[in-house]
C-alpha positions in Angstrom: 167.2 94.8 136.7 165.5 91.5 135.9 164.8 90.5 132.3 163.0 87.6 130.6 163.3 86.1 127.2 160.0 87.8 126.3 161.3 91.2 127.2 164.6 90.6 125.3 162.6 89.5 122.3 160.4 92.6 122.5 163.5 94.8 122.6 165.0 93.0 119.6 161.9 93.2 117.5 161.4 97.0 118.3 165.1 97.5 117.2 164.4 95.7 113.9 161.3 97.8 113.4 163.1 101.1 113.8 163.8 101.8 110.1 160.0 101.4 109.3 158.8 103.8 112.1 159.2 107.0 110.1 156.9 105.7 107.4 154.4 104.6 109.9 154.4 108.0 111.7 153.9 109.8 108.4 150.9 107.6 107.6 149.4 108.4 111.0 150.1 112.1 110.3 148.1 112.0 107.1 145.2 110.6 109.1 145.4 113.4 111.6 146.7 111.1 114.3 150.1 112.8 114.6 151.2 116.4 114.6 153.2 116.9 111.3 155.2 119.8 112.9 156.2 117.7 115.9 157.0 114.3 114.5 160.6 114.5 115.7 159.4 114.3 119.3 158.1 110.8 118.6 161.7 109.8 117.8 163.1 111.4 121.0 164.1 114.8 119.4 163.0 117.6 121.7 161.3 120.6 120.1 162.1 122.9 123.1 165.2 123.6 125.1 165.6 121.7 128.4 165.0 124.0 131.4 167.8 124.1 133.9 167.6 122.3 137.2 165.6 119.3 138.2 162.8 117.9 136.0 159.9 115.8 137.2 158.5 113.8 134.3 154.8 112.8 134.2 153.5 110.5 131.5 149.9 109.7 130.5 148.3 108.2 127.4 145.9 110.9 126.4 143.6 113.8 127.6 142.1 112.2 130.6 145.4 111.1 132.1 147.0 114.5 131.4 144.1 116.4 132.9 144.3 114.1 135.9 147.9 115.1 136.5 147.1 118.8 136.9 146.5 118.8 140.7 149.8 116.9 141.1 151.5 119.4 138.7 150.2 122.3 140.8 151.5 120.8 144.1 154.9 120.0 142.7 155.3 123.6 141.5 154.1 124.9 144.9 156.3 122.6 147.0 159.4 122.5 144.7 159.7 126.0 143.3 163.0 125.3 141.6 161.7 122.3 139.6 160.3 122.1 136.1 157.8 119.6 134.8 157.7 117.6 131.6 154.4 116.1 130.7 154.3 113.6 127.9 151.4 111.9 126.0 150.7 110.2 122.7 147.7 111.9 121.2 147.2 115.2 119.2 144.2 116.1 121.3 146.1 115.8 124.6 148.9 118.0 123.2 146.4 120.7 122.2 144.7 120.6 125.6 148.1 120.8 127.4 149.3 123.7 125.4 146.3 125.6 126.5 146.3 124.4 130.1 149.7 123.9 131.6 151.1 126.6 134.0 154.5 128.2 133.8 157.4 125.8 134.4 155.4 122.9 132.9 156.0 121.7 129.3 154.5 119.2 127.0 156.2 116.8 124.6 155.0 113.8 122.7 156.1 110.5 124.3 158.8 108.8 122.2 158.0 105.6 120.3 159.0 102.6 122.4 162.1 101.9 120.3 165.5 101.6 121.9 167.0 104.5 119.9 164.1 106.9 120.4 163.9 106.1 124.2 167.7 106.6 124.7 167.6 109.9 122.8 164.7 111.1 124.8 166.1 110.2 128.2 169.6 111.4 127.4 168.3 114.8 126.5 165.7 115.4 129.3 167.6 113.6 132.1 164.5 113.5 134.4 165.0 113.3 138.1 161.8 111.4 138.8 159.1 109.7 136.6 155.4 109.4 137.4 153.4 107.2 135.0 149.6 106.9 134.9 147.1 104.1 134.6 148.0 101.4 132.1 150.8 102.9 130.0 153.3 100.0 130.1 156.1 100.5 127.5 158.9 98.0 128.2 161.8 99.9 126.6 160.8 103.2 128.1 160.3 101.7 131.6 163.6 99.8 131.5 165.5 102.7 130.0 164.3 104.9 132.8 165.3 102.3 135.5 168.8 101.9 134.0 169.4 105.6 134.7 168.4 105.1 138.4 165.4 107.4 138.1 162.8 106.9 140.9 159.5 105.8 139.2 155.9 105.6 140.3 152.8 104.2 138.7 149.8 106.0 140.0 146.1 105.6 139.3 146.9 102.1 137.9 143.8 100.7 136.1 144.2 97.4 134.4 141.3 95.4 133.0 140.5 91.8 134.1 141.3 90.7 130.6 144.8 92.3 130.7 145.5 91.0 134.1 144.6 87.5 132.9 146.9 88.0 129.9 149.8 89.1 132.2 149.1 86.1 134.4 150.3 83.9 131.6 153.6 85.8 131.7 154.1 86.4 135.4 157.9 86.5 135.2 157.8 89.3 132.6 155.1 91.2 134.6 157.2 91.1 137.7 160.3 92.2 135.7 158.4 95.2 134.2 156.2 96.3 137.1 159.1 95.7 139.5 160.8 98.7 138.1 158.4 101.0 139.8 159.3 102.2 143.3 155.6 102.8 144.1 152.4 101.5 142.6 149.1 102.9 143.6 145.9 101.4 142.1 142.8 103.4 141.1 140.4 100.7 142.3 140.2 97.5 144.3 139.9 95.3 141.2 143.3 96.5 139.9 144.8 96.4 143.4 143.8 92.8 144.0 144.8 91.8 140.5 148.3 93.3 140.8 148.7 91.9 144.2 148.1 88.4 142.8 150.2 89.1 139.7 153.3 90.6 141.4 153.1 88.6 144.7 153.3 91.9 146.7 150.7 94.1 148.4 149.4 96.8 146.1 147.1 99.5 147.6 144.0 101.0 146.1 144.5 104.7 146.7 141.3 105.7 144.8 141.0 107.3 141.4 143.0 110.5 141.1 140.6 111.7 138.4 138.1 112.1 141.3 140.3 114.9 142.7 140.7 117.0 139.5 140.2 120.8 139.9 137.1 122.3 138.2 137.6 122.8 134.5 138.6 126.3 133.5 136.6 128.7 131.4 137.2 132.0 129.6 135.0 134.3 131.7 134.2 136.9 128.9 133.2 134.0 126.6 131.0 132.5 129.4 129.2 135.8 130.0 128.6 136.3 126.3 126.9 132.9 126.0 125.0 133.3 129.2 123.6 136.5 127.8 122.6 134.9 124.5 121.0 131.8 126.2 119.2 133.7 128.9 116.9 131.6 131.0 116.4 128.7 128.6 116.6 125.2 130.0 120.0 123.8 128.9 121.3 120.2 129.0 124.7 118.9 127.8 125.5 115.6 126.1 129.2 115.3 127.1 131.9 113.3 125.2 129.7 111.6 122.6 131.1 108.8 120.5 130.1 107.8 117.0 126.6 106.3 117.1 125.6 108.2 120.3 124.9 111.6 118.6 121.8 110.3 116.8 120.4 108.9 120.1 121.0 112.2 121.8 119.4 114.2 119.0 116.4 112.0 119.1 116.1 112.6 122.8 116.4 116.3 122.4 113.6 116.3 119.9 111.5 114.6 122.6 112.4 117.3 125.0 111.5 120.0 122.5 108.0 118.6 122.2 107.3 119.7 125.8 110.0 122.4 126.2 110.4 124.1 122.8 112.9 126.7 124.2 115.3 124.0 125.5 118.9 124.1 124.2 121.2 121.1 123.9 124.9 121.5 124.1 126.4 118.6 122.1 130.1 118.0 122.8 131.7 115.1 120.8 134.6 113.4 122.5 136.7 114.0 119.4 135.9 117.4 117.8 137.3 116.2 114.5 134.0 114.4 114.1 132.3 117.7 113.6 131.3 117.1 110.0 129.6 113.8 110.8 127.8 115.4 113.8 126.7 118.3 111.7 125.3 115.8 109.2 123.3 114.1 112.0 121.9 117.5 113.1 120.8 118.3 109.6 119.1 114.9 109.3 117.4 115.5 112.6 116.1 118.9 111.3 117.6 120.8 114.2 119.1 124.3 113.8 122.5 124.6 115.4 125.4 126.9 116.1 129.0 126.0 116.3 131.4 127.2 118.9 134.5 127.2 116.6 132.7 129.7 114.3 131.6 131.9 117.1 128.0 131.7 115.8 125.2 133.5 117.6 122.6 131.5 119.5 119.2 132.7 118.6 115.6 131.7 119.4 115.6 129.1 116.6 118.9 127.6 117.7 118.2 124.2 119.2 121.8 122.8 119.6 125.2 124.4 120.4 128.0 122.2 119.0 131.2 122.3 121.1 133.6 121.4 118.3 136.7 122.8 120.0 139.3 121.5 122.4 139.3 122.5 126.1 135.9 124.1 126.3 134.0 121.6 128.5 134.3 124.0 131.4 132.1 126.4 129.3 129.7 123.6 128.4 129.1 122.5 132.0 128.7 126.0 133.3 126.0 126.7 130.8 124.1 123.5 131.6 121.8 122.4 134.4 121.9 118.7 133.4 124.7 116.7 131.9 124.3 113.3 130.2 127.7 111.8 130.3 128.2 109.8 127.1 130.5 107.0 126.1 127.9 105.0 127.9 125.1 104.4 125.4 126.5 101.8 123.1 127.9 98.3 123.8 131.7 98.4 123.7 132.0 101.8 125.3 132.7 102.1 129.0 131.8 105.6 130.2 133.5 108.9 131.0 134.2 110.8 134.2 131.0 112.1 135.8 132.8 114.2 138.4 133.8 117.0 135.9 130.2 118.1 135.4 129.4 117.4 139.0 132.0 119.8 140.2 130.3 122.5 138.1 126.9 121.8 139.7 125.1 119.7 137.1 122.6 117.0 137.7 124.2 113.8 136.3 122.7 111.2 133.9 124.5 108.3 132.2 123.8 105.3 130.1 124.2 101.6 130.8 127.9 101.1 129.9 130.0 102.7 132.6 132.6 100.1 133.5 135.5 102.5 133.4 134.0 104.5 136.2 131.9 101.8 137.9 133.1 102.5 141.4 132.4 106.2 141.1 129.0 105.8 139.5 127.8 103.1 142.0 128.6 105.4 144.9 126.9 108.3 143.2 123.8 106.3 142.6 123.6 105.4 146.3 123.8 109.1 147.2 121.4 110.3 144.5 124.3 112.1 142.9 123.7 110.5 139.5 121.0 108.5 137.7 121.3 105.8 135.1 119.1 105.6 132.0 119.3 102.0 130.7 117.1 102.6 127.6 118.3 105.4 125.3 114.7 105.9 124.2 114.0 107.1 127.7 116.6 109.9 127.8 114.3 112.6 126.5 111.6 111.7 129.0 114.1 111.8 131.9 115.6 115.1 130.9 112.1 116.6 130.5 111.1 115.2 134.0 114.1 117.0 135.5 113.4 120.3 133.8 109.7 120.1 134.9 110.8 119.5 138.5 113.2 122.3 139.6 113.4 120.9 143.1 114.7 117.6 141.8 117.3 119.3 139.7 118.4 121.4 142.7 118.6 118.3 145.0 120.6 116.2 142.5 122.9 119.1 141.7 123.7 119.6 145.3 124.3 115.9 145.9 126.5 115.5 142.8 128.5 118.6 143.9 128.9 117.4 147.5 130.0 114.0 146.2 132.6 115.5 143.8 134.3 117.8 146.3 134.3 114.9 148.9 136.7 113.0 146.7 139.5 115.5 147.1 141.1 113.4 149.8 142.4 111.0 147.1 144.9 113.7 146.0 146.2 114.2 149.6 146.8 110.4 150.0 148.6 110.0 146.7 150.7 113.0 147.4 151.7 111.6 150.8 152.7 108.3 149.2 154.8 110.1 146.5 156.6 112.4 149.0 159.4 109.9 149.9 160.3 109.7 146.2 160.5 113.5 145.9 162.6 113.6 149.0 165.2 111.4 147.3 165.7 114.1 144.7 165.1 117.3 146.7 167.0 116.7 149.9 
């Protein structure tokens, strides 16, 4: 295992910082960024017993990466019925979603802090037989600690920004030392593949974005039927994964829609439900009556907005909607969210100008009329109204978005085939 002075310095500094980490974690917990009941996991202490047999460990930063893993999780459980899966992440929201979503034989824990003691404690307890990391989670102590134990490692759906690649380019030896620990690297797009090929002096493939192959989001069927009955035949559109500053723009757009279609209903789903108080304040300022999902409030004729202020209910939101405006795309500094989740559930797709995180997906969708971009936020209301006033256009765009989404499933098959040799090493 190669090391550089930079990596050794990093390990030394993280060792020196270890006495301060409990105080830092407690401060984060006070801000709602850590689970007070599970803080021990961040220091490598497991909160559940280790299942017997082989364990495949999958690690992703947050909700998106964890949800992306689910098709892989299901395949592992199907093909290797004696294996268990450990999924780690670093955010409270991802932990809540995984607790609701993971199947039997799959378990969630918070990823340990990247300190030598926490990493060793975590790996010594779990003793994973294989590790699969996602996207851009590069923690030197955790990566090298895993490699020291001769655990096969894969980095899938790698997505590294041009800025990060340029930064790594100034430290090429350290980049090679870290990324070289992975037995297999598969990039999510050509930009990352080309950048890593240059950085590591080895050919890195672009397998495509695994998020494209996610299964349709789940829903509680009785809850869905209840809301469908309350809503009836009202035109419904969804503003999905809004960030601070976007809610006001969406509410103004909805007021424009209501001028022509007074029975229209907006489903407003903040990316982070803990912003509910702020969003409620925005709705009051806008003068719009609303119901909140968490309080199980009834939707009446005067209700203009349904606030999705819960975790794991986007499957409900998309099934109730005919149009989804995928947010995280309206304000400079944001970079968009996955449009394929609503597309799989037969929504016409709209987005804003800032979509760099899913640029490849969106550009292809634009070509096939599977999505449309609204560059000026003041035009959102007009565009939504045009769609509702033209049922044939909604039907056509819905069909195109659905066909495009299900056509991306081949990415999963390709990535699975590339990972199979690593599984074979542990399950022969």
